[in-house]
C-alpha positions in Angstrom: 84.7 101.7 75.3 85.6 99.8 78.5 87.4 101.0 81.6 88.4 99.5 85.0 87.8 100.9 88.5 88.6 100.1 92.1 86.1 100.2 94.9 88.3 100.9 98.0 86.6 99.7 101.2 87.3 99.1 104.9 85.3 97.2 107.5 85.2 98.8 110.9 85.9 95.8 113.1 85.3 92.1 112.7 81.6 91.8 113.9 79.2 90.2 111.5 77.3 93.5 111.1 80.4 95.8 111.2 79.8 98.8 109.0 81.6 99.1 105.7 83.2 102.4 104.6 83.8 103.3 101.0 86.5 105.7 99.8 85.4 108.2 97.1 87.4 110.8 95.3 86.4 113.9 93.3 86.7 114.1 89.6 89.2 116.5 88.2 86.9 119.0 86.5 83.4 118.7 87.7 84.4 117.7 91.3 81.8 115.0 91.4 82.2 112.1 93.8 83.5 109.0 91.9 85.6 105.9 92.4 89.2 105.6 91.1 89.0 104.5 87.4 90.8 104.7 84.1 91.8 102.9 81.0 93.3 99.4 81.3 97.1 99.7 81.4 98.9 97.7 78.7 100.5 94.6 80.1 98.6 94.6 83.3 95.7 92.4 84.3 92.4 94.4 84.8 92.4 94.1 88.6 96.0 95.2 88.9 95.3 98.2 86.6 92.4 99.1 88.9 94.7 98.9 92.0 97.2 101.2 90.2 94.4 103.7 89.6 93.5 103.6 93.2 97.1 104.2 94.2 97.6 107.1 91.8 94.2 108.8 92.2 93.3 108.0 95.8 96.6 107.2 97.4 95.5 103.9 98.9 97.1 100.4 98.9 95.6 97.0 99.5 94.6 93.7 98.0 92.3 93.9 95.0 90.0 91.0 94.1 90.6 89.7 90.6 86.9 89.0 90.2 84.9 92.2 89.4 82.0 93.1 91.7 80.1 94.1 88.6 80.0 96.9 86.1 78.3 100.2 85.5 77.9 102.6 82.6 78.3 106.3 82.2 78.6 108.8 79.4 81.8 110.7 79.0 82.2 113.9 77.0 85.4 114.0 75.0 87.4 117.1 74.1 86.3 116.7 70.6 82.7 117.2 71.7 81.7 113.6 71.3 79.7 112.0 74.1 80.5 108.3 74.4 79.1 105.5 76.6 81.8 103.8 78.7 81.4 100.5 80.6 83.4 100.2 83.8 84.4 96.9 85.5 84.6 97.5 89.3 87.1 95.5 91.4 86.8 95.5 95.3 90.0 96.7 97.0 90.5 96.0 100.7 92.4 99.0 101.8 95.4 98.3 104.1 97.2 101.6 103.9 96.8 105.2 102.9 99.7 107.2 101.4 100.6 110.7 102.7 101.7 111.7 99.2 100.4 110.3 95.9 100.4 111.2 92.3 97.1 113.2 92.0 96.7 114.4 95.6 96.6 118.1 94.4 94.0 117.4 91.8 91.4 115.4 93.8 89.9 115.2 97.3 89.4 111.9 99.0 86.9 111.1 101.7 85.6 108.0 103.5 81.8 107.5 103.4 79.4 105.1 105.0 78.0 102.6 102.5 74.6 104.5 102.3 76.2 107.9 102.0 78.7 106.7 99.3 75.8 105.3 97.3 73.9 108.6 97.6 77.0 110.7 96.7 77.7 109.2 93.2 75.7 110.1 90.2 75.6 106.9 88.2 72.6 104.8 89.0 74.4 101.5 88.2 77.3 102.4 90.4 74.9 103.4 93.2 73.3 100.0 93.0 76.8 98.3 93.0 77.8 100.1 96.2 74.6 99.3 97.9 74.9 95.7 97.0 78.4 95.5 98.5 77.4 95.7 102.1 75.1 93.8 104.5 72.9 96.8 105.6 70.6 96.5 102.6 69.6 93.0 103.6 69.8 93.1 107.4 66.1 94.1 107.8 65.1 91.1 105.6 66.8 88.7 108.0 64.3 89.2 110.7 61.9 86.3 111.2 58.3 86.6 109.9 55.8 87.2 112.7 53.1 84.6 113.4 50.2 86.5 112.0 52.1 87.3 108.8 53.2 83.7 108.5 49.6 82.6 108.8 48.5 85.1 106.1 51.3 84.0 103.8 50.6 80.4 104.5 46.9 80.5 103.5 47.7 79.1 100.0 47.8 75.4 99.7 51.2 75.5 97.8 52.8 77.2 100.8 51.2 75.1 103.5 54.4 73.2 104.5 56.5 76.4 104.7 53.7 77.9 106.9 53.7 74.9 109.2 57.5 75.2 109.6 57.1 78.8 110.7 54.7 77.7 113.5 57.2 75.2 114.9 59.3 76.4 117.8 62.9 77.1 116.8 65.4 76.3 119.6 69.1 76.3 119.7 71.4 79.3 118.8 72.5 77.9 115.4 72.3 81.2 113.6 74.3 83.0 116.2 77.0 80.3 115.9 77.0 80.4 112.1 77.6 84.2 112.3 80.2 83.9 115.0 82.1 81.3 112.9 81.9 83.6 109.9 83.5 86.4 111.9 86.5 84.1 112.6 86.8 83.3 108.9 86.8 86.9 107.9 89.4 87.8 110.5 91.5 84.9 109.5 91.3 85.9 105.8 92.3 89.4 106.6 95.3 88.3 108.6 96.3 85.9 105.8 96.1 88.7 103.3 98.3 90.9 105.5 100.8 88.1 105.8 101.2 87.9 102.0 101.7 91.6 101.9 104.3 92.2 104.5 105.4 88.8 105.7 105.1 89.6 109.4 105.0 86.6 111.7 102.4 88.3 113.8 99.8 87.5 111.2 100.6 83.8 111.4 99.9 83.8 115.1 96.6 85.7 114.5 95.4 83.1 112.0 96.2 80.3 114.3 94.3 82.0 117.2 91.3 82.6 114.9 91.3 78.9 114.0 91.3 78.0 117.7 88.3 80.3 118.2 86.5 78.5 115.3 87.2 75.1 116.9 85.3 76.2 120.0 82.4 77.4 117.9 82.1 74.2 115.9 82.2 72.1 119.1 79.3 74.2 120.4 77.4 73.6 117.2 77.8 69.8 117.4 76.8 69.8 121.1 73.7 71.9 120.3 72.7 69.6 117.4 72.8 66.7 119.8 70.7 68.3 122.5 68.2 70.2 120.3 64.9 68.4 119.5 63.7 70.9 116.8 66.3 72.4 114.5 65.8 75.2 111.9 67.4 72.9 109.2 68.1 69.3 108.8 70.9 68.2 111.1 73.0 67.0 108.3 72.7 70.4 106.6 73.7 72.2 109.8 76.8 70.0 110.2 77.6 70.3 106.5 77.5 74.1 106.5 79.5 74.6 109.7 82.0 71.9 108.5 82.6 73.7 105.2 83.1 77.0 107.1 85.6 75.2 109.4 87.4 73.8 106.4 88.1 77.3 105.2 89.7 78.5 108.5 91.5 75.1 108.9 93.2 75.6 105.5 94.1 79.2 106.4 95.9 77.8 109.4 97.6 75.1 107.2 98.7 77.8 104.8 100.3 80.0 107.4 102.0 77.0 109.1 103.5 76.0 105.7 104.7 79.6 105.2 106.2 79.5 108.7 107.8 76.1 108.3 109.5 76.9 105.0 110.3 80.5 106.1 108.7 82.1 103.0 109.2 85.8 103.0 108.3 86.9 99.5 105.1 86.0 97.7 104.3 85.9 94.0 101.6 88.1 92.4 99.4 85.1 91.8 99.5 84.2 95.5 98.4 87.7 96.4 95.6 87.6 93.9 94.3 84.4 95.4 94.5 86.0 98.9 92.4 88.9 97.6 89.8 86.4 96.3 89.8 84.7 99.8 89.2 88.1 101.5 86.3 88.8 99.2 84.9 85.3 99.5 85.0 85.6 103.3 83.2 88.9 103.2 80.4 87.4 101.0 80.1 84.4 103.3 79.7 86.7 106.3 77.0 88.5 104.5 75.2 85.3 103.7 75.0 84.0 107.3 72.4 86.4 108.7 70.2 85.8 105.7 69.8 82.2 106.7 67.5 83.3 109.5 64.8 83.6 106.9 65.8 81.6 103.8 62.4 82.0 102.2 62.5 85.7 102.0 66.3 85.9 101.3 66.6 83.1 98.8 67.2 85.4 95.8 70.0 87.3 97.5 71.6 84.1 98.9 71.6 82.7 95.3 73.4 85.8 94.1 76.1 85.5 96.8 76.7 81.7 96.1 76.8 82.3 92.4 79.5 84.9 92.9 81.4 82.5 95.2 81.4 79.8 92.6 82.6 82.2 89.9 85.4 83.3 92.2 86.5 79.7 92.8 86.7 79.2 89.0 88.8 82.3 88.6 91.0 81.3 91.5 91.7 77.9 89.7 92.9 79.9 86.6 95.2 82.0 88.8 96.5 78.9 90.6 97.3 77.2 87.3 99.0 80.3 85.9 101.1 80.9 89.1 102.1 77.2 89.3 103.1 77.2 85.6 105.2 80.3 86.0 106.9 79.0 89.2 107.7 75.7 87.4 109.3 77.5 84.4 111.3 79.9 86.6 112.3 77.6 89.4 111.8 74.0 88.3 115.1 73.7 86.3 117.2 75.8 88.7 115.7 75.5 92.2 113.4 72.5 92.5 113.3 72.8 96.3 112.0 76.3 96.2 109.5 75.3 93.5 108.2 72.6 95.8 107.7 75.2 98.6 105.7 77.5 96.2 103.6 74.5 95.1 102.8 73.8 98.7 101.6 77.3 99.3 99.5 77.4 96.1 97.9 74.1 97.1 96.7 75.4 100.5 95.5 78.7 99.0 93.5 76.7 96.4 92.0 74.5 99.2 90.8 77.6 101.0 88.9 78.8 97.9 87.5 75.3 97.4 86.2 75.4 100.9 84.3 78.6 100.2 82.8 76.9 97.1 81.7 74.1 99.5 80.0 76.7 101.7 78.2 78.1 98.6 77.0 74.6 97.8 75.7 74.0 101.3 73.8 77.3 101.2 72.3 76.5 97.8 71.1 73.2 99.3 69.4 75.1 102.1 67.8 77.5 99.6 66.5 74.6 97.5 65.0 72.9 100.6 63.6 75.9 102.4 63.0 78.8 100.0 
């Protein structure tokens, strides 16, 4: 059997290491801590069904990413006495609102947990690992640079001699701080874009534009630092390529909200919201990857996991883009071609944002290949 579930989360602030909170609910009978889950509803996509479960069981609303974070397995005892294994696909849900009243409020308790506490609270080992993998705290310690003595010990083998030599070189410039600062603007821009597609408020348009201006200041600082730094942690072309891909993402977010403002779009199709949810999750993954670049050798495996997920998300976004554009053409093309053109413009920019995140993933993969 297969079920779907939502992983409701919130990030406390926009800093690169802002803590993540996870919302758990109690099960009806055993009162164990679980995440909202259920059977896929007929006629609904899996991620939309997960969002519906979150609304009914936990009373939370938000954008749900159409690409599952992963899956876990648990054993459920049926009323007949049978004990069946059930696989559950888990979809991240960025919570934007909590309801005062919801369908199952008298049957369950809901509570926000820190990432570590949420992982400890659930019983299923696979779900515990999924929750832990969701945040950055598990990998923050690994981002610290290796000490000199440890580097010498690790470099004693001939095959690692070049990597050992690189660790002995002085690292100047604040590139890692700048990468992380730019990722913060990308995350904030993605969150504002998602809110815009939910409620249509013009305030979110202004926020995205302000974040893009912040990103411009950061990329200028990166280019100046590249020019005046003798020794850089990566090849200069790789540094420029990575920050350029990051900047493309926030630039396209600005282009998206400007198009929405220009054409006065107030209502957004489900496929547009699904693509926005992918953008939010892609920005989160990108922010997680940036601190890991401080020690690519030690963090290469995790970086590869993150980039692999970003590439899969881009592929899924392409499918959503095609489906949304096709539906818009069928519904609007014959009767309202001008409105169809506006929808096509919005879809184009949303697709370019996701494409930029794939470019970020490719740049990171290149660094892993060269330095891990």
